[in-house]
C-alpha positions in Angstrom: 140.3 248.3 74.8 142.7 246.1 76.6 142.1 246.1 80.8 144.0 243.3 82.2 143.3 242.2 86.1 145.9 243.5 88.7 147.1 240.5 91.0 146.8 242.8 94.1 147.1 240.3 97.1 144.9 240.2 100.2 145.5 242.7 102.8 146.1 241.4 106.0 147.0 243.1 109.6 150.9 242.9 110.2 153.2 243.8 113.0 156.3 245.7 111.3 159.6 245.5 113.1 161.3 246.4 109.7 161.5 249.9 107.7 158.5 251.1 106.1 158.3 250.6 102.2 156.3 252.8 100.1 155.0 251.4 96.9 158.2 249.0 97.1 160.5 251.9 97.2 162.4 252.6 100.2 161.1 256.1 101.8 162.9 256.0 105.3 159.9 257.8 106.6 156.6 257.6 107.2 154.3 260.3 105.5 153.0 260.9 109.5 153.5 259.7 112.7 152.1 256.9 114.0 149.9 256.9 117.0 148.9 254.2 119.5 146.1 252.0 118.0 146.9 252.8 114.1 146.9 249.7 111.9 149.7 249.1 109.2 149.0 246.9 106.4 151.1 245.5 104.0 150.5 246.1 100.1 152.1 244.0 97.2 153.8 246.6 94.8 152.7 247.7 91.7 155.5 245.9 90.0 153.8 242.7 90.9 150.5 243.7 90.1 151.4 244.7 86.4 152.4 241.3 85.8 148.8 240.7 84.8 148.3 243.6 82.5 149.5 243.7 79.0 149.6 246.6 76.4 147.3 248.8 78.5 146.9 252.7 77.5 148.7 254.3 74.6 150.9 257.3 75.8 150.9 260.1 73.8 150.2 257.9 70.7 152.8 255.3 71.5 152.7 252.0 73.1 154.9 252.3 75.9 155.5 248.2 76.3 157.1 248.1 73.3 158.5 251.7 72.4 159.3 254.0 76.1 158.1 257.3 76.3 160.1 260.2 77.4 158.9 263.6 78.4 160.5 266.7 77.3 161.0 268.4 80.8 161.5 265.5 83.1 164.9 264.1 82.3 166.4 260.5 82.8 162.7 258.7 83.0 160.8 257.1 80.5 157.5 255.5 80.6 157.1 251.8 80.3 153.4 251.3 80.8 150.2 253.2 81.7 147.5 251.4 83.3 144.2 251.1 81.9 142.3 252.1 85.7 144.0 255.5 84.9 141.4 255.7 81.9 141.8 258.4 79.0 142.9 262.2 79.1 145.8 264.3 80.2 148.4 262.6 82.6 150.6 265.0 84.3 154.3 263.7 85.7 155.3 266.3 88.2 159.4 266.0 89.6 160.1 268.0 92.7 164.0 268.4 92.6 164.4 269.1 96.5 163.3 266.0 97.4 163.8 264.0 94.4 160.4 262.4 94.3 158.0 261.5 91.3 154.2 262.0 91.3 151.3 261.6 88.5 147.7 263.0 88.5 145.0 263.0 85.8 143.2 265.9 84.7 142.4 268.6 87.3 142.9 266.3 90.2 145.2 265.6 92.7 148.7 264.4 92.7 149.2 261.0 93.9 151.6 259.8 96.3 155.5 261.0 96.1 157.4 258.4 95.2 161.4 259.1 96.5 163.9 258.3 94.0 167.4 257.2 95.9 168.9 255.9 92.6 168.5 254.1 89.1 165.3 252.1 88.9 163.1 249.9 86.7 159.7 249.5 86.5 158.9 251.8 89.4 155.3 252.1 90.4 153.7 255.8 90.2 150.0 255.7 91.7 147.3 258.2 90.9 145.4 259.9 94.1 143.0 256.8 94.7 145.6 254.6 93.8 143.6 252.6 91.2 145.7 253.4 88.5 149.5 253.9 87.8 152.6 254.0 85.6 155.6 252.0 85.7 158.6 254.0 84.6 162.7 253.3 84.4 164.9 256.0 85.7 168.0 257.0 85.4 169.1 258.9 88.7 172.3 260.5 87.3 170.2 262.3 84.4 167.5 263.8 86.4 166.7 267.4 86.5 168.2 270.0 88.8 165.0 271.7 89.1 161.4 271.1 89.5 159.6 269.7 86.2 156.6 268.9 84.7 155.4 266.9 81.6 151.6 266.2 80.6 151.0 263.0 78.2 147.9 262.4 76.3 146.8 258.6 77.5 144.5 256.9 74.7 143.2 253.2 74.7 145.1 251.0 72.4 143.8 250.3 69.0 143.9 248.6 65.8 142.9 247.7 62.3 141.3 244.2 60.7 141.6 244.9 56.9 139.4 242.2 55.5 140.2 241.0 51.6 137.0 242.2 49.5 136.4 240.8 45.9 134.3 243.1 43.4 131.5 244.8 44.2 129.3 245.2 41.2 126.2 243.4 40.4 126.1 243.5 36.8 123.6 240.9 36.5 120.8 243.6 37.9 120.5 241.7 41.1 122.1 242.9 44.4 123.2 240.4 46.7 124.8 240.2 50.2 128.1 239.0 51.3 129.7 237.5 54.6 133.2 237.5 55.5 134.4 236.2 59.2 137.6 237.4 60.3 138.9 236.7 64.0 140.4 238.4 66.8 142.5 236.8 69.3 144.0 237.4 72.9 147.4 236.2 72.1 148.1 236.4 75.8 149.7 233.0 77.2 148.2 233.4 80.9 144.5 233.0 81.3 144.4 236.1 83.4 145.5 238.3 81.2 142.0 239.1 80.3 140.7 241.6 77.4 137.9 243.5 79.1 135.5 245.7 76.8 137.0 244.7 73.6 135.2 246.5 71.4 135.1 247.0 67.1 133.4 249.4 64.9 134.0 249.8 60.8 135.5 252.7 59.0 133.3 255.1 56.4 134.1 257.1 54.1 135.7 260.5 54.7 133.1 263.7 54.8 131.7 266.0 57.3 128.5 265.6 58.1 125.8 268.4 56.6 122.2 269.3 56.7 119.4 268.4 54.1 118.2 271.6 52.1 115.2 269.8 50.7 112.3 269.9 52.4 110.8 267.0 50.5 111.6 263.4 51.3 113.1 261.2 49.1 111.0 258.8 47.1 110.9 255.4 47.8 110.0 253.5 45.0 112.2 255.6 41.8 115.4 256.8 41.8 115.3 260.7 43.2 117.8 263.6 43.9 118.2 265.5 47.2 120.6 268.3 48.1 122.4 269.0 51.6 124.0 272.3 52.5 127.9 271.2 51.8 129.0 267.9 50.2 132.5 269.2 49.1 134.0 266.5 50.8 132.1 263.2 50.4 132.9 261.0 47.7 131.6 261.3 44.1 129.6 258.3 43.5 128.8 254.5 45.0 128.2 255.4 48.4 125.7 255.3 51.7 124.4 258.3 53.4 122.7 257.9 56.8 119.9 260.5 58.4 120.9 260.3 62.0 117.5 261.8 63.2 115.1 258.9 61.7 114.2 256.1 63.3 114.3 258.0 67.2 118.0 258.3 66.3 119.0 254.6 64.8 119.5 256.4 61.3 117.6 255.5 58.0 119.9 254.8 55.1 119.7 255.5 51.2 122.4 255.0 48.7 123.8 257.5 46.7 124.4 256.1 43.2 126.7 259.6 42.3 126.7 263.4 43.3 127.3 266.3 41.6 127.9 269.3 43.7 125.5 269.9 46.5 123.2 267.1 45.3 122.7 263.4 45.6 121.4 261.2 43.3 120.0 258.5 44.9 118.8 254.5 43.8 115.1 253.7 44.4 114.7 251.7 48.1 113.7 248.2 46.5 114.9 246.3 49.8 113.1 245.3 52.8 111.8 242.0 55.3 108.6 240.7 56.2 108.2 238.9 59.0 106.3 235.2 58.2 104.4 232.4 60.1 102.6 229.3 59.1 105.7 228.5 56.7 105.1 225.2 54.7 107.1 225.1 51.5 110.7 225.8 52.1 111.6 229.1 51.2 115.3 230.0 50.2 117.4 232.7 49.2 117.4 233.6 45.6 113.8 232.4 45.5 110.8 234.9 43.7 107.7 234.9 45.3 104.6 237.0 45.1 101.4 237.7 46.3 97.7 237.7 45.6 98.3 241.5 44.8 100.9 243.5 43.6 103.7 242.0 45.9 106.5 240.8 44.4 110.0 240.2 45.5 113.6 238.1 45.5 114.3 236.3 49.1 117.8 237.4 50.0 118.2 235.8 53.4 115.8 233.2 55.5 116.4 233.8 59.2 114.0 231.0 60.5 113.1 231.7 64.3 111.2 228.5 65.4 109.0 226.1 63.8 109.5 223.6 60.7 108.6 223.6 56.8 107.6 220.1 57.1 105.5 220.5 60.3 103.9 223.8 58.3 105.2 225.8 61.6 108.3 227.5 60.5 108.4 231.3 61.1 110.8 234.1 60.9 111.8 236.9 58.7 112.2 237.1 54.8 114.8 239.7 54.0 113.7 241.0 50.4 115.4 242.3 47.4 113.8 243.7 43.9 110.9 244.3 46.1 107.8 245.7 44.8 104.4 246.1 46.6 103.9 245.5 50.1 102.6 242.4 52.4 99.9 243.5 54.5 99.5 241.6 57.8 98.3 238.1 57.1 98.8 238.4 53.4 99.7 235.1 51.2 103.1 234.6 50.3 103.2 232.2 47.4 106.3 230.7 45.6 105.7 229.3 41.9 101.6 230.4 42.5 101.2 227.8 45.7 100.7 229.5 49.4 104.3 228.8 51.0 103.6 231.3 54.3 101.7 234.1 55.5 102.8 237.1 56.7 102.9 238.1 60.0 102.9 242.1 60.2 102.8 244.4 57.4 106.3 244.2 55.3 108.9 247.1 55.5 111.2 248.9 52.9 114.5 249.6 53.9 118.4 248.9 53.9 120.3 247.0 56.4 117.5 246.5 59.2 116.8 250.2 59.4 113.1 250.9 58.2 112.7 253.9 55.3 111.1 256.9 56.6 110.1 260.3 55.6 113.1 262.9 55.9 112.7 266.4 56.5 114.9 270.0 55.8 117.6 270.8 57.9 118.4 267.2 59.4 121.8 265.8 59.8 123.0 263.6 57.0 126.4 261.9 56.8 128.6 259.6 54.7 127.8 255.9 56.3 129.9 252.9 56.6 129.6 250.3 53.7 129.5 246.9 56.0 127.5 246.0 59.1 129.1 243.7 61.4 128.0 241.1 64.1 130.0 239.3 67.1 130.4 235.4 66.7 131.6 234.0 69.8 132.7 230.2 69.0 131.4 226.9 70.5 134.1 224.3 71.2 136.5 226.6 69.2 134.4 226.4 66.1 132.5 229.4 64.3 129.6 229.7 62.3 129.5 227.9 58.6 127.6 229.3 56.4 127.3 226.9 53.0 128.5 230.0 51.2 129.6 233.9 51.2 126.0 234.8 50.3 124.1 232.9 53.5 124.0 234.4 56.8 125.3 232.9 59.2 123.0 231.3 61.9 122.3 233.2 65.1 124.5 236.1 64.4 122.6 239.5 64.5 124.5 242.5 62.6 124.1 245.7 62.9 125.4 249.7 61.8 128.7 250.2 64.3 130.6 253.4 62.2 132.5 255.0 65.0 134.1 254.4 68.2 131.1 256.0 70.0 128.9 253.8 68.2 130.7 250.1 68.7 130.0 246.8 69.7 131.5 245.5 72.7 132.2 241.8 73.3 132.9 240.1 76.6 135.6 239.6 78.4 138.5 237.6 76.8 141.0 235.5 78.6 144.2 234.6 77.2 144.3 232.2 74.3 140.4 232.9 73.4 139.1 234.5 70.1 136.2 236.1 68.9 134.5 236.2 65.4 133.6 239.3 63.9 131.2 238.4 61.1 130.9 241.3 58.4 128.1 241.8 56.3 128.3 243.7 52.5 125.0 244.9 51.2 125.5 245.2 47.4 122.2 246.6 45.6 120.9 245.8 42.0 122.7 247.2 39.7 125.7 248.8 41.4 128.8 250.0 39.8 132.3 249.1 40.0 133.9 250.5 42.9 137.6 252.0 43.4 137.3 251.3 47.6 135.5 249.7 49.8 135.2 251.4 53.3 135.1 247.6 55.2 138.0 248.0 57.6 137.7 246.9 61.1 138.7 248.9 64.1 139.3 247.2 67.4 140.0 249.0 70.5 140.7 247.2 74.2 142.2 247.4 77.7 
C-alpha cells in the first residue's frame, strides 16, 4: 500500500481583498455570509498537494494515474487519482445538474464540499467530508449530463507480484534442506518525499477452501500417518503444506501432505525441530550429525548464533535440526563425533518452520498453506545480507509465515529511491517428490 506525504502548506490568517476561491476553483460566492470577527484561511489547492502522491488507490480495479477511470452515469468526468487517505471501500461521486457541482463521499458518510464546474478542468480536486482525502478528475464541460447523476467506485490499495525463480524441489538424496532467496522491492520515485508507508508483503498459497478435521485422534509425530477432513475436494493432490489454525494460540501448526486421496490426507513424519544451546565449545555447522547421551540424533540444518564465541566456550543460540529422532531434555549434552560440543538450554521442540508440533482435535479448521516463509532485510550502506550459499540462512533475518494480506509482513516507510530486501525460505523435507508447481509468489501492497 503506497501512501505518500501530501504537501499541505502551513495555514496563516490573511486579509482577503480578492474573490474567494474554494479548493482552487472560483465559486463566486461564499458558502455562508461572513460575520464580524470571522477568520479566513488560505489553503493551498489539492492539485499541489497531489504532487507528492504517486500510485495511490486503485479505482474499480484500475490504477487511475496510469489509466483514467470514467463512470457510467456521470459523463464528461474521468478520475485521475484517488488519495490513499480515502481508505478502502465504496466511493460515491454525485453530480448535481442545477448547480453544475461534483461531490464525493466514502461509504455511508456525508458528502464533502461541492465543487462548482464552470468549464473544462484538469486535475480538479474534490475532497471528502473531513477534507483528509480527495480525488483528482478531468472534466469535459460539454459532455456533462443534463440531469442529476451518481456513480459508485470501489477503492482498493494497489498491489503487485514478485515471482522468484525457484529450481527443483525434490530431495532424492533423502536429506531435507532449506533454501534462501532474496528479492528486492524499490520505491522508484525520484523525490525522497514520495514515501511508501505501510509497505506490506505476503506469500501465495495453494488453492483450496478451509475445512475441518473429522478425525478425533491427533496425527502421529514420529511416523507417517493419515487424517481425514470434511471436504478437501479443492485441495492439491500431493506435495503440499497444511495448517491447523487453532493450534499454538492461533499461530498454527504445520503438517506436510505427501498425497491426498479424496478427503484423506497422508502425512509425512515430523522429524524436524530445534533446540537452544549454550556453552558451545566445538563450532557446529550445517550438515553435521549430532547425537546425545541417550537416543538423540539429528543433522544440523542451520546454526543461529545469538551470543558468545566457540573459541571462548560461551557460544549460545539455536540449532535447526532435521532427521531428528529422540528429544533433548534441558541441560543435556550435545555431541559431535562423540565429543561434547554444547549443552541444551531447555527441552528440544519438534515442528516445522518455527511452529511447535501440538495435538490436534476433531473439528479444528485446516487449510492449505504457503510453501515458503519470508523475512525483511533492510540494507546497510546499500548492501543486503550475503550468505555463503543458498542453503545458509542470512544472518539477523527473522522468518515467519505470512500467507495473506490479512496476515502480512509490514515494513517501515520507504522514501523515494529506497529499497527493501525480502528473503524467502523454502523448507524442503526429506525424500520430497518433484513438484509441478511451487507456491512461492510474493504479493506486495502499498500506499
